VEXTI-102151 format. One record per atom (N, C-alpha, C): x, y, z; atom name; residue in one letter. Coordinates in steps of 0.001 Angstrom, whole numbers, plus 500000, padded with zeros to 6 digits. Example, Ala and Ser with C-alpha at 12.3 -4.5 7.8 and 13.67 -1.06 7.14 Angstrom:
GUTOR        X        Y        Z    a   r
GUTOR   513190   494310   507800    N   a
GUTOR   512300   495500   507800   CA   a
GUTOR   513200   496700   507800    C   a
GUTOR   512850   497750   507080    N   s
GUTOR   513670   498940   507140   CA   s
GUTOR   512900   500030   507870    C   s
This chain:
GUTOR        X        Y        Z    a   r
GUTOR   460532   179595   955468    N   m
GUTOR   461259   178514   954324   CA   m
GUTOR   459570   178568   953396    C   m
GUTOR   460388   178850   951922    N   a
GUTOR   459370   178460   951205   CA   a
GUTOR   458456   177071   951283    C   a
GUTOR   457537   176997   951159    N   s
GUTOR   456157   175593   951038   CA   s
GUTOR   456639   175179   950131    C   s
GUTOR   456410   173840   949606    N   i
GUTOR   456040   173247   948291   CA   i
GUTOR   454696   173805   946932    C   i
GUTOR   455507   174401   946426    N   p
GUTOR   454672   175208   945114   CA   p
GUTOR   453427   174041   944732    C   p
GUTOR   452084   174443   943992    N   a
GUTOR   451369   173223   943288   CA   a
GUTOR   451753   172941   942342    C   a
GUTOR   451010   172280   941746    N   t
GUTOR   451448   171649   940449   CA   t
GUTOR   450982   172938   939318    C   t
GUTOR   451636   172723   938414    N   d
GUTOR   451332   174125   937303   CA   d
GUTOR   450812   172836   936021    C   d
GUTOR   449740   173317   935067    N   d
GUTOR   449413   172793   933948   CA   d
GUTOR   450530   172764   933183    C   d
GUTOR   451385   172055   932785    N   l
GUTOR   452231   171705   931837   CA   l
GUTOR   451784   170741   930894    C   l
GUTOR   451908   170372   929583    N   p
GUTOR   452308   169601   929335   CA   p
GUTOR   453033   168380   928870    C   p
GUTOR   453259   167416   929013    N   a
GUTOR   453933   166216   929165   CA   a
GUTOR   455513   166218   928901    C   a
GUTOR   455319   167352   927354    N   y
GUTOR   456448   167457   926763   CA   y
GUTOR   457649   168603   927579    C   y
GUTOR   456965   169085   928499    N   l
GUTOR   457737   170040   929278   CA   l
GUTOR   457863   169658   930859    C   l
GUTOR   456858   168779   931343    N   a
GUTOR   456521   168658   932225   CA   a
GUTOR   457004   167089   932139    C   a
GUTOR   457902   165916   932023    N   p
GUTOR   458026   165041   931699   CA   p
GUTOR   457225   163969   933116    C   p
GUTOR   458175   164141   934308    N   l
GUTOR   458234   163859   935623   CA   l
GUTOR   456861   163590   936273    C   l
GUTOR   456425   162581   937017    N   p
GUTOR   454968   162518   937431   CA   p
GUTOR   454881   163206   938643    C   p
GUTOR   453847   164291   938872    N   t
GUTOR   453928   164768   939848   CA   t
GUTOR   454136   164583   941214    C   t
GUTOR   453269   163338   941501    N   r
GUTOR   454256   162588   942884   CA   r
GUTOR   455955   162751   942886    C   r
GUTOR   456625   162414   941780    N   v
GUTOR   457853   162458   941999   CA   v
GUTOR   458545   163544   942107    C   v
GUTOR   457969   164511   941562    N   e
GUTOR   458397   166309   941587   CA   e
GUTOR   458508   166762   942893    C   e
GUTOR   456750   166125   943531    N   t
GUTOR   456735   166598   944754   CA   t
GUTOR   457493   165888   946269    C   t
GUTOR   457425   165285   945691    N   l
GUTOR   459284   164053   946402   CA   l
GUTOR   460023   164696   946494    C   l
GUTOR   461151   164725   945360    N   t
GUTOR   461848   165424   945125   CA   t
GUTOR   462244   166944   946018    C   t
GUTOR   461287   167600   946450    N   l
GUTOR   461392   168447   946433   CA   l
GUTOR   461192   168576   948113    C   l
GUTOR   460362   167582   948667    N   r
GUTOR   459997   167310   949859   CA   r
GUTOR   461571   166944   950233    C   r
GUTOR   462089   166192   949685    N   l
GUTOR   463843   165888   949863   CA   l
GUTOR   464503   166993   949696    C   l
GUTOR   464256   168101   949549    N   v
GUTOR   465578   169207   948984   CA   v
GUTOR   466774   169205   949570    C   v
GUTOR   466807   168310   951131    N   w
GUTOR   468357   168747   951910   CA   w
GUTOR   468971   167595   951299    C   w
GUTOR   468122   166778   950947    N   v
GUTOR   469128   165185   950395   CA   v
GUTOR   469327   165222   949335    C   v
GUTOR   468323   165875   948011    N   v
GUTOR   469064   166394   946821   CA   v
GUTOR   470221   167658   947073    C   v
GUTOR   470342   168804   948032    N   v
GUTOR   471335   169231   947966   CA   v
GUTOR   472397   168759   948342    C   v
GUTOR   472298   167929   949285    N   a
GUTOR   473647   167169   949697   CA   a
GUTOR   474594   165958   948755    C   a
GUTOR   473323   165008   948031    N   v
GUTOR   474083   164771   946416   CA   v
GUTOR   474397   165407   945781    C   v
GUTOR   473560   166473   945797    N   n
GUTOR   474859   167291   944434   CA   n
GUTOR   475834   168337   945106    C   n
GUTOR   475863   168300   946582    N   l
GUTOR   477283   168577   946538   CA   l
GUTOR   478322   168140   947258    C   l
GUTOR   477801   166505   946992    N   a
GUTOR   478746   165994   946930   CA   a
GUTOR   479299   165030   945516    C   a
GUTOR   478588   165493   944609    N   g
GUTOR   479006   164934   942784   CA   g
GUTOR   479528   166234   942570    C   g
GUTOR   479253   167713   943256    N   t
GUTOR   480235   168837   942948   CA   t
GUTOR   481609   168778   943323    C   t
GUTOR   482124   168090   944250    N   v
GUTOR   483314   167918   945083   CA   v
GUTOR   484000   167020   943911    C   v
GUTOR   483542   165821   943950    N   f
GUTOR   483945   164699   942937   CA   f
GUTOR   484283   165073   941755    C   f
GUTOR   483021   165916   940663    N   g
GUTOR   483231   167210   939913   CA   g
GUTOR   484783   167365   940057    C   g
GUTOR   484950   168727   940532    N   f
GUTOR   485937   169310   940503   CA   f
GUTOR   487553   168757   940834    C   f
GUTOR   486591   167375   941612    N   w
GUTOR   488342   166302   941734   CA   w
GUTOR   489003   165998   940155    C   w
GUTOR   487542   165628   939785    N   y
GUTOR   487410   164734   938274   CA   y
GUTOR   488620   166018   937489    C   y
GUTOR   488791   167317   937852    N   y
GUTOR   488785   168487   936541   CA   y
GUTOR   490293   168806   937227    C   y
GUTOR   490568   168173   938108    N   r
GUTOR   491778   169144   938661   CA   r
GUTOR   492759   169313   937372    C   r
GUTOR   493374   167835   937210    N   f
GUTOR   494377   167860   935906   CA   f
GUTOR   494060   168802   934999    C   f
GUTOR   493197   168978   934248    N   q
GUTOR   492659   169240   933134   CA   q
GUTOR   492295   171515   933806    C   q
GUTOR   491709   171698   934819    N   l
GUTOR   492440   173064   935532   CA   l
GUTOR   493914   173377   935684    C   l
GUTOR   494709   172617   935946    N   g
GUTOR   496738   172861   935545   CA   g
GUTOR   496684   172836   934969    C   g
GUTOR   496063   172456   933748    N   n
GUTOR   496476   172964   931818   CA   n
GUTOR   496504   173852   931478    C   n
GUTOR   494849   174778   932397    N   t
GUTOR   494240   176181   931863   CA   t
GUTOR   494577   176927   932497    C   t
GUTOR   494707   178318   931599    N   a
GUTOR   494601   179529   932279   CA   a
GUTOR   494009   179736   932732    C   a
GUTOR   493949   180409   934717    N   l
GUTOR   493127   180887   935387   CA   l
GUTOR   491986   181369   934979    C   l
GUTOR   492032   182804   934033    N   v
GUTOR   491120   183486   933253   CA   v
GUTOR   489653   182122   932761    C   v
GUTOR   490141   181146   932291    N   m
GUTOR   489292   180421   931607   CA   m
GUTOR   488864   179508   932524    C   m
GUTOR   489445   179042   933827    N   w
GUTOR   488835   178209   934810   CA   w
GUTOR   487022   178049   935051    C   w
GUTOR   486375   179132   934129    N   p
GUTOR   484451   178950   934904   CA   p
GUTOR   484287   177849   933815    C   p
GUTOR   484917   178089   932634    N   v
GUTOR   484475   177298   931501   CA   v
GUTOR   484642   175774   931391    C   v
GUTOR   485709   175347   932370    N   v
GUTOR   486018   173898   932176   CA   v
GUTOR   485353   172873   932649    C   v
GUTOR   485177   173037   933917    N   p
GUTOR   484490   172129   935054   CA   p
GUTOR   483097   172099   934942    C   p
GUTOR   482328   171828   933599    N   d
GUTOR   480994   171886   933134   CA   d
GUTOR   480044   171545   933988    C   d
GUTOR   479899   170139   934515    N   s
GUTOR   479200   169208   935264   CA   s
GUTOR   479498   170207   936865    C   s
GUTOR   480603   170304   937738    N   p
GUTOR   480437   170390   939146   CA   p
GUTOR   479620   171984   939117    C   p
GUTOR   479990   172909   938364    N   m
GUTOR   479899   174122   937856   CA   m
GUTOR   478087   174555   937699    C   m
GUTOR   477638   173277   936602    N   v
GUTOR   475952   173247   937074   CA   v
GUTOR   475156   173231   937901    C   v
GUTOR   475762   171573   939325    N   t
GUTOR   475358   171075   939406   CA   t
GUTOR   475280   171997   941127    C   t
GUTOR   476342   173189   941422    N   l
GUTOR   476615   174307   942182   CA   l
GUTOR   475117   175039   942104    C   l
GUTOR   475053   175254   940722    N   c
GUTOR   474260   175868   940621   CA   c
GUTOR   472640   175565   940358    C   c
GUTOR   472660   174348   940862    N   m
GUTOR   471263   173189   941151   CA   m
GUTOR   471820   173752   942656    C   m
GUTOR   472117   173673   943561    N   i
GUTOR   472584   173730   945183   CA   i
GUTOR   471787   174937   945250    C   i
GUTOR   472575   176104   944962    N   a
GUTOR   472299   177592   944666   CA   a
GUTOR   470562   177749   944504    C   a
GUTOR   470433   177437   943104    N   s
GUTOR   468448   177063   942567   CA   s
GUTOR   467624   177117   944056    C   s
GUTOR   468362   175492   944446    N   l
GUTOR   467416   174897   945695   CA   l
GUTOR   467550   175473   946916    C   l
GUTOR   468365   176036   947606    N   v
GUTOR   468422   176503   948634   CA   v
GUTOR   468079   178253   948686    C   v
GUTOR   468069   179384   947443    N   s
GUTOR   467393   179827   947278   CA   s
GUTOR   465999   180234   947189    C   s
GUTOR   465057   179031   946478    N   w
GUTOR   463831   178759   946804   CA   w
GUTOR   463569   178614   948177    C   w
GUTOR   464165   177456   948581    N   k
GUTOR   463911   177269   949835   CA   k
GUTOR   463821   178200   950900    C   k
GUTOR   464879   178930   950691    N   a
GUTOR   465224   180259   951816   CA   a
GUTOR   464190   181207   951599    C   a
GUTOR   463294   181554   950458    N   g
GUTOR   462347   182628   950331   CA   g
GUTOR   463142   183787   949261    C   g
GUTOR   464319   183546   948598    N   r
GUTOR   465090   184361   948224   CA   r
GUTOR   465405   183859   946527    C   r
GUTOR   464055   183799   945671    N   n
GUTOR   464658   183184   944683   CA   n
GUTOR   464987   184431   943549    C   n
GUTOR   465967   183462   942704    N   r
GUTOR   466700   184470   941805   CA   r
GUTOR   466620   183678   940610    C   r
GUTOR   465978   184345   939642    N   n
GUTOR   465480   183915   938859   CA   n
GUTOR   466231   183610   937503    C   n
GUTOR   467829   184372   937583    N   w
GUTOR   468994   184032   937177   CA   w
GUTOR   469645   182319   937364    C   w
GUTOR   469935   182291   938568    N   l
GUTOR   470084   181129   938891   CA   l
GUTOR   469508   179794   938929    C   l
GUTOR   468298   179801   938736    N   h
GUTOR   466495   178874   938508   CA   h
GUTOR   467184   178612   936435    C   h
GUTOR   467304   179759   936036    N   a
GUTOR   467527   179507   934616   CA   a
GUTOR   468776   179127   934401    C   a
GUTOR   470222   179060   934873    N   l
GUTOR   471207   178635   934482   CA   l
GUTOR   471064   177066   935388    C   l
GUTOR   470268   177031   936508    N   a
GUTOR   470419   175609   936802   CA   a
GUTOR   469797   174761   936033    C   a
GUTOR   468503   175273   935168    N   f
GUTOR   467602   174511   934485   CA   f
GUTOR   468569   173925   933220    C   f
GUTOR   468893   175011   932468    N   v
GUTOR   469602   174460   931284   CA   v
GUTOR   470486   174199   931299    C   v
GUTOR   471519   174569   932430    N   g
GUTOR   472614   173592   932333   CA   g
GUTOR   472456   172322   932946    C   g
GUTOR   472159   171528   933914    N   n
GUTOR   471714   170501   934030   CA   n
GUTOR   470778   169570   933140    C   n
GUTOR   470429   170251   932672    N   l
GUTOR   469341   169387   931219   CA   l
GUTOR   470716   169214   930427    C   l
GUTOR   470989   170205   929930    N   k
GUTOR   472707   170128   929020   CA   k
GUTOR   473207   169210   929134    C   k
GUTOR   474215   169613   930258    N   y
GUTOR   475377   168616   930791   CA   y
GUTOR   474922   167552   931095    C   y
GUTOR   473588   167011   931895    N   g
GUTOR   473270   165685   932460   CA   g
GUTOR   473035   164942   930710    C   g
GUTOR   472034   165676   929884    N   l
GUTOR   472114   165018   928286   CA   l
GUTOR   473314   164339   927382    C   l
GUTOR   474216   165872   927449    N   w
GUTOR   475283   165188   927060   CA   w
GUTOR   476269   164465   927246    C   w
GUTOR   476118   164210   928422    N   v
GUTOR   477274   162796   929108   CA   v
GUTOR   476643   161855   928628    C   v
GUTOR   474701   161465   928669    N   v
GUTOR   474722   160474   928574   CA   v
GUTOR   474884   160364   926836    C   v
GUTOR   474432   161766   926101    N   v
GUTOR   474757   160832   924753   CA   v
GUTOR   476302   160378   924300    C   v
GUTOR   477609   160904   925025    N   v
GUTOR   478966   160716   924517   CA   v
GUTOR   478968   159402   925440    C   v
GUTOR   478155   159016   926650    N   q
GUTOR   478541   157544   926981   CA   q
GUTOR   477857   155925   925743    C   q
GUTOR   477193   156802   925333    N   l
GUTOR   476543   155900   924635   CA   l
GUTOR   477167   155448   922977    C   l
GUTOR   477048   157369   922355    N   t
GUTOR   477755   157248   921437   CA   t
GUTOR   479199   157249   921244    C   t
GUTOR   479995   157471   921724    N   i
GUTOR   481490   157540   921995   CA   i
GUTOR   482100   156359   922878    C   i
GUTOR   481825   156617   924063    N   n
GUTOR   482648   155477   924867   CA   n
GUTOR   481721   154016   924796    C   n
GUTOR   480468   153797   923829    N   d
GUTOR   479888   152903   924561   CA   d
GUTOR   479567   152000   925444    C   d
GUTOR   479507   152514   926005    N   v
GUTOR   478612   151853   927735   CA   v
GUTOR   478103   150964   927500    C   v
GUTOR   477102   150723   926891    N   l
GUTOR   476282   149581   926706   CA   l
GUTOR   477220   148213   926225    C   l
GUTOR   478115   147828   925423    N   t
GUTOR   478820   147096   925442   CA   t
GUTOR   480224   146878   926079    C   t
GUTOR   480775   147846   926660    N   s
GUTOR   481755   148110   927432   CA   s
GUTOR   481889   147590   928580    C   s
GUTOR   480142   147994   929048    N   g
GUTOR   480414   146715   930222   CA   g
GUTOR   481168   147980   931787    C   g
GUTOR   482035   149253   931130    N   d
GUTOR   483216   149529   932084   CA   d
GUTOR   482080   150211   932960    C   d
GUTOR   482084   150129   934290    N   p
GUTOR   481588   150431   935762   CA   p
GUTOR   481609   152161   935404    C   p
GUTOR   482742   152983   935805    N   y
GUTOR   482999   154308   935660   CA   y
GUTOR   482268   155011   934811    C   y
GUTOR   481884   153717   933786    N   y
GUTOR   480924   155265   932437   CA   y
GUTOR   479658   154861   932641    C   y
GUTOR   479618   153451   933046    N   w
GUTOR   477517   153356   933877   CA   w
GUTOR   477574   154432   934995    C   w
GUTOR   478581   154440   936191    N   f
GUTOR   478206   155554   937083   CA   f
GUTOR   478048   156768   936821    C   f
GUTOR   478986   157688   935719    N   l
GUTOR   478748   159061   934824   CA   l
GUTOR   477440   158972   934317    C   l
GUTOR   476939   157950   933406    N   l
GUTOR   475931   158066   932727   CA   l
GUTOR   474783   157801   933714    C   l
GUTOR   474505   157443   934605    N   v
GUTOR   473558   156875   935693   CA   v
GUTOR   473620   158716   936308    C   v
GUTOR   474837   158654   936955    N   g
GUTOR   475027   160473   937623   CA   g
GUTOR   474137   161344   936858    C   g
GUTOR   474482   161862   935569    N   h
GUTOR   474352   162671   935549   CA   h
GUTOR   472926   162731   934388    C   h
GUTOR   472424   161231   934278    N   l
GUTOR   471178   161201   933570   CA   l
GUTOR   470289   161065   934964    C   l
GUTOR   470252   161522   936284    N   g
GUTOR   469896   161908   937529   CA   g
GUTOR   469997   164126   937828    C   g
GUTOR   471345   164100   936538    N   m
GUTOR   470918   165758   936557   CA   m
GUTOR   469989   166155   935664    C   m
GUTOR   470115   165910   934970    N   a
GUTOR   469047   166095   933560   CA   a
GUTOR   467450   166212   934510    C   a
GUTOR   467523   164939   935078    N   l
GUTOR   465829   164787   935517   CA   l
GUTOR   465618   165540   936931    C   l
GUTOR   466952   165891   937726    N   q
GUTOR   466520   166787   938841   CA   q
GUTOR   465978   168328   937934    C   q
GUTOR   466931   168635   937059    N   a
GUTOR   466296   169721   936313   CA   a
GUTOR   465062   169763   935850    C   a
GUTOR   464073   168827   935975    N   l
GUTOR   462600   168820   935218   CA   l
GUTOR   461851   168980   936340    C   l
GUTOR   462058   169314   937983    N   v
GUTOR   461361   169936   938540   CA   v
GUTOR   461295   171449   939324    C   v
GUTOR   463121   171928   938541    N   i
GUTOR   462703   173101   939099   CA   i
GUTOR   461599   174333   938425    C   i
GUTOR   460552   173710   937675    N   h
GUTOR   459587   174594   936662   CA   h
GUTOR   458528   175076   937939    C   h
GUTOR   458503   174634   939059    N   r
GUTOR   457826   173619   940037   CA   r
GUTOR   457630   175442   941039    C   r
GUTOR   458726   175835   941058    N   y
GUTOR   459335   176916   941995   CA   y
GUTOR   459752   178138   941482    C   y
GUTOR   460181   178007   939980    N   a
GUTOR   461236   178955   939286   CA   a
GUTOR   460368   179449   938193    C   a
GUTOR   460182   180999   937864    N   r
GUTOR   459696   181879   937012   CA   r
GUTOR   461205   181837   935653    C   r
GUTOR   460685   181192   935029    N   f
GUTOR   461880   181678   933816   CA   f
GUTOR   461319   182872   933284    C   f
GUTOR   462017   184139   933658    N   t
GUTOR   461762   185020   932896   CA   t
GUTOR   462910   184884   931720    C   t
GUTOR   462502   186505   930844    N   v
GUTOR   463145   186191   929430   CA   v
GUTOR   464288   186266   929724    C   v
GUTOR   465024   187451   930439    N   p
GUTOR   466078   188049   930353   CA   p
GUTOR   467293   187023   931550    C   p
GUTOR   466433   186246   931780    N   a
GUTOR   467199   185221   932802   CA   a
GUTOR   467501   183653   932163    C   a
GUTOR   466388   183632   931381    N   v
GUTOR   466617   182000   930143   CA   v
GUTOR   467518   182881   929367    C   v
GUTOR   467880   184187   928914    N   g
GUTOR   468657   185146   927815   CA   g
GUTOR   470205   184362   928132    C   g
GUTOR   469944   185177   929406    N   a
GUTOR   471566   185270   930142   CA   a
GUTOR   472154   183946   930311    C   a
GUTOR   471326   182545   930413    N   a
GUTOR   471423   181102   930710   CA   a
GUTOR   471961   180838   928890    C   a
GUTOR   471424   181068   928155    N   a
GUTOR   471380   180787   926567   CA   a
GUTOR   472791   180892   925891    C   a
GUTOR   472662   182478   926670    N   v
GUTOR   474232   182905   926211   CA   v
GUTOR   475510   182644   926302    C   v
GUTOR   475294   182016   928414    N   w
GUTOR   476405   181734   929056   CA   w
GUTOR   476869   180616   928424    C   w
GUTOR   475998   179154   927975    N   f
GUTOR   476021   178166   928135   CA   f
GUTOR   476423   177987   925702    C   f
GUTOR   475782   178776   925328    N   g
GUTOR   476581   179279   923463   CA   g
GUTOR   477964   179942   924382    C   g
GUTOR   478275   180526   924743    N   c
GUTOR   479684   180433   924846   CA   c
GUTOR   480647   179362   924996    C   c
GUTOR   479742   178918   926100    N   n
GUTOR   480964   177813   926505   CA   n
GUTOR   481204   177068   925348    C   n
GUTOR   479447   176851   924491    N   d
GUTOR   480157   175705   923534   CA   d
GUTOR   481337   176130   922418    C   d
GUTOR   481504   177660   922056    N   i
GUTOR   482330   178357   920931   CA   i
GUTOR   483809   177753   921453    C   i
GUTOR   483231   178063   923143    N   v
GUTOR   484957   178410   923402   CA   v
GUTOR   485428   176374   923390    C   v
GUTOR   484730   175865   923802    N   d
GUTOR   484630   174318   924011   CA   d
GUTOR   485326   173959   922614    C   d
GUTOR   484801   174327   921581    N   y
GUTOR   484821   172958   920097   CA   y
GUTOR   485217   174355   919370    C   y
GUTOR   484852   175062   919289    N   f
GUTOR   484709   175883   917919   CA   f
GUTOR   485811   177202   917757    C   f
GUTOR   486071   178031   918782    N   i
GUTOR   487306   178935   918762   CA   i
GUTOR   487813   179332   920131    C   i
GUTOR   488810   178650   920246    N   p
GUTOR   489354   179239   921858   CA   p
GUTOR   490177   180281   921932    C   p
GUTOR   489735   180984   923301    N   i
GUTOR   489953   182229   923230   CA   i
GUTOR   491781   182171   924207    C   i
GUTOR   491732   181775   925143    N   v
GUTOR   492863   181221   925703   CA   v
GUTOR   493175   180325   925420    C   v
GUTOR   494243   179622   925218    N   g
GUTOR   495026   178490   924837   CA   g
GUTOR   494097   177574   924053    C   g
GUTOR   494065   176368   924614    N   d
GUTOR   493374   175235   923500   CA   d
GUTOR   492030   175282   924222    C   d
GUTOR   491244   174722   922948    N   y
GUTOR   489921   174404   923652   CA   y
GUTOR   489893   173897   924555    C   y
GUTOR   488032   173542   925052    N   h
GUTOR   488056   173659   926401   CA   h
GUTOR   487434   172713   927078    C   h
GUTOR   486804   171728   926087    N   h
GUTOR   485660   170796   926331   CA   h
GUTOR   486535   170008   926750    C   h
GUTOR   485434   168800   927842    N   t
GUTOR   486475   167864   929104   CA   t
GUTOR   487191   166980   928225    C   t
GUTOR   488486   166622   929479    N   y
GUTOR   489115   165385   928654   CA   y
GUTOR   488545   164479   929507    C   y
GUTOR   487352   163881   928096    N   f
GUTOR   486498   162812   928287   CA   f
GUTOR   486609   161293   927506    C   f
GUTOR   487295   160369   928118    N   g
GUTOR   487308   159239   927540   CA   g
GUTOR   488303   159372   926397    C   g
GUTOR   488915   157880   926065    N   p
GUTOR   489869   157541   925748   CA   p
GUTOR   489884   158263   924082    C   p
GUTOR   488492   158425   923449    N   h
GUTOR   488900   158912   922087   CA   h
GUTOR   488286   160843   922180    C   h
GUTOR   488573   161353   923755    N   l
GUTOR   488616   162870   924052   CA   l
GUTOR   489597   163611   924597    C   l
GUTOR   490590   162814   924856    N   v
GUTOR   491395   162709   925988   CA   v
GUTOR   492797   163574   925766    C   v
GUTOR   492679   163723   924467    N   s
GUTOR   493649   165442   923778   CA   s
GUTOR   492312   166208   923349    C   s
GUTOR   492830   167158   924071    N   v
GUTOR   491579   168503   923422   CA   v
GUTOR   492682   169049   922314    C   v
GUTOR   493963   168544   921638    N   g
GUTOR   494651   169044   920685   CA   g
GUTOR   494013   168117   919197    C   g
GUTOR   492961   167418   919381    N   n
GUTOR   492994   166667   917784   CA   n
GUTOR   491751   166530   917807    C   n
GUTOR   491143   167345   916936    N   h
GUTOR   489671   167715   916662   CA   h
GUTOR   489162   167086   915551    C   h
GUTOR   490295   166134   914649    N   n
GUTOR   490226   165826   913564   CA   n
GUTOR   489910   164262   913783    C   n
GUTOR   488738   163933   914605    N   v
GUTOR   487995   163093   914801   CA   v
GUTOR   486481   162643   915159    C   v
GUTOR   485828   161828   914758    N   v
GUTOR   484471   161768   914828   CA   v
GUTOR   483814   162359   915751    C   v
GUTOR   484375   161688   916750    N   a
GUTOR   483913   161867   918135   CA   a
GUTOR   483871   163254   918327    C   a
GUTOR   485082   164316   917858    N   h
GUTOR   484888   165196   918407   CA   h
GUTOR   483560   166307   917769    C   h
GUTOR   482984   165577   916684    N   d
GUTOR   482125   166033   915673   CA   d
GUTOR   480900   165827   916642    C   d
GUTOR   480522   164278   916993    N   i
GUTOR   479727   164327   917955   CA   i
GUTOR   479056   165111   919341    C   i
GUTOR   480591   165210   919846    N   a
GUTOR   480355   165696   921126   CA   a
GUTOR   480073   167392   920847    C   a
GUTOR   479910   167431   919310    N   a
GUTOR   480697   169560   919460   CA   a
GUTOR   478825   169408   919146    C   a
GUTOR   478146   168781   917894    N   a
GUTOR   476927   168519   918075   CA   a
GUTOR   475674   168486   918821    C   a
GUTOR   476122   167835   919682    N   a
GUTOR   475509   167425   921215   CA   a
GUTOR   475187   169031   921732    C   a
GUTOR   476220   169465   922256    N   a
GUTOR   476586   170255   922938   CA   a
GUTOR   475768   171242   922436    C   a
GUTOR   476090   171570   921599    N   v
GUTOR   475372   173035   920805   CA   v
GUTOR   474111   172373   920820    C   v
GUTOR   473210   171425   920124    N   s
GUTOR   472030   170758   920298   CA   s
GUTOR   471137   170791   921602    C   s
GUTOR   471989   170547   922309    N   l
GUTOR   470897   170597   924006   CA   l
GUTOR   471274   172313   924591    C   l
GUTOR   471934   173173   924342    N   t
GUTOR   472325   174221   924584   CA   t
GUTOR   470485   174641   924451    C   t
GUTOR   470508   174675   922721    N   l
GUTOR   468685   175063   921663   CA   l
GUTOR   467887   174548   922519    C   l
GUTOR   468261   172887   922686    N   l
GUTOR   466671   172035   923085   CA   l
GUTOR   466154   172840   924394    C   l
GUTOR   467015   172566   925351    N   a
GUTOR   467065   173790   927140   CA   a
GUTOR   466588   175068   927048    C   a
GUTOR   467006   175941   925757    N   t
GUTOR   466584   177082   926407   CA   t
GUTOR   465532   176923   925870    C   t
GUTOR   464681   176765   924217    N   f
GUTOR   463248   176458   924503   CA   f
GUTOR   462363   176108   924888    C   f
GUTOR   462867   174908   925896    N   l
GUTOR   461919   174427   927055   CA   l
GUTOR   461869   175331   927648    C   l
GUTOR   462634   176167   928830    N   a
GUTOR   462658   177064   929313   CA   a
GUTOR   461683   177851   929326    C   a
GUTOR   461986   178935   927642    N   l
GUTOR   460962   179605   927200   CA   l
GUTOR   459779   179446   926477    C   l
GUTOR   459330   178329   926510    N   s
GUTOR   458579   177379   926348   CA   s
GUTOR   457218   177219   928019    C   s
GUTOR   458221   176870   928569    N   i
GUTOR   458117   176836   930267   CA   i
GUTOR   456944   178388   930681    C   i
GUTOR   458146   178996   930222    N   r
GUTOR   457242   180719   930536   CA   r
GUTOR   456249   181181   929072    C   r
GUTOR   456246   180512   928417    N   v
GUTOR   454848   181196   927944   CA   v
GUTOR   453690   180452   928217    C   v
GUTOR   453579   178848   928553    N   r
GUTOR   453230   178389   929284   CA   r
GUTOR   452094   179218   930239    C   r
GUTOR   453609   179170   931147    N   g
GUTOR   452932   180358   932643   CA   g
GUTOR   452101   181182   932187    C   g
GUTOR   452751   181850   931452    N   v
GUTOR   451968   183233   931123   CA   v
GUTOR   450489   183401   930280    C   v
GUTOR   450456   182151   929495    N   k
GUTOR   449246   182191   929246   CA   k
GUTOR   447985   181506   929990    C   k
GUTOR   449154   180663   930863    N   s
GUTOR   447897   180359   932047   CA   s
GUTOR   447647   181043   933249    C   s
GUTOR   448476   181968   933453    N   g
GUTOR   447962   183092   934089   CA   g
GUTOR   446981   184069   933854    C   g
GUTOR   447049   184732   932033    N   s
GUTOR   446093   185121   931499   CA   s
GUTOR   445017   184274   931788    C   s
GUTOR   444868   183504   931577    N   r
GUTOR   443252   182619   931151   CA   r
GUTOR   442725   183023   933133    C   r
GUTOR   443786   182761   933704    N   t
GUTOR   442766   182750   935032   CA   t
GUTOR   442737   184189   935753    C   t
GUTOR   443263   185256   935091    N   r
GUTOR   442943   186413   935372   CA   r
GUTOR   441511   186612   934998    C   r
GUTOR   441365   185822   933462    N   s
GUTOR   440155   186416   932754   CA   s
GUTOR   438605   185345   933391    C   s
GUTOR   439256   184400   934142    N   a
GUTOR   438395   183745   934554   CA   a
GUTOR   437913   184418   936183    C   a
GUTOR   438793   184480   936482    N   g
GUTOR   438146   185377   937626   CA   g
GUTOR   437676   187002   937218    C   g
GUTOR   437608   187963   936443    N   s
GUTOR   437415   188960   936179   CA   s
GUTOR   436215   188768   935786    C   s
GUTOR   435364   187502   935445    N   g
GUTOR   433794   186800   934528   CA   g
GUTOR   433233   186991   936292    C   g
């Protein structure tokens, strides 16, 4: 079983969580896995109606949040078992950061959670914020290789396309989310533009952060080797 990696020298904009929070999260890895498993089960249950109205071939692009929490489970188990899979780590990082923050944006700007007081919207906001935060510990054990990050960017970028711009089979595939997005057939509303802009922007942001972590890691390794050769 893998031990908890040492901290790395990343700036706050790449690793905003306190080191002790990162370390505690990794120490409680099986608790985190269990929480994600519960969230994944709930997420697939939530999407049951939309999946029923979607062609089977497009199912992988519909249940966004449960798919990325499933990736988080696989990433953590892969690390803990000493069988690191760079592509899994990249998918988990980009996906959880993207969809975690996307739901926060939607709740604040579309569903107006701050004034509605709807407890279910608050539950979604808090739960998805947790998804985004847990993504920020992955850098401690992952190597964000360029091919792995590239694969994640392509997958989530294609997901944005079929969700909001060019449906391949059937209708657009973004989630039935809240009263303003309950019908995927009506894209002539401001809510659609906000959701689409947030999704694309967050795909780019998460990809940029993953590649930036990669660059900092390479530079740090180069400096270490140079110091050691002296």
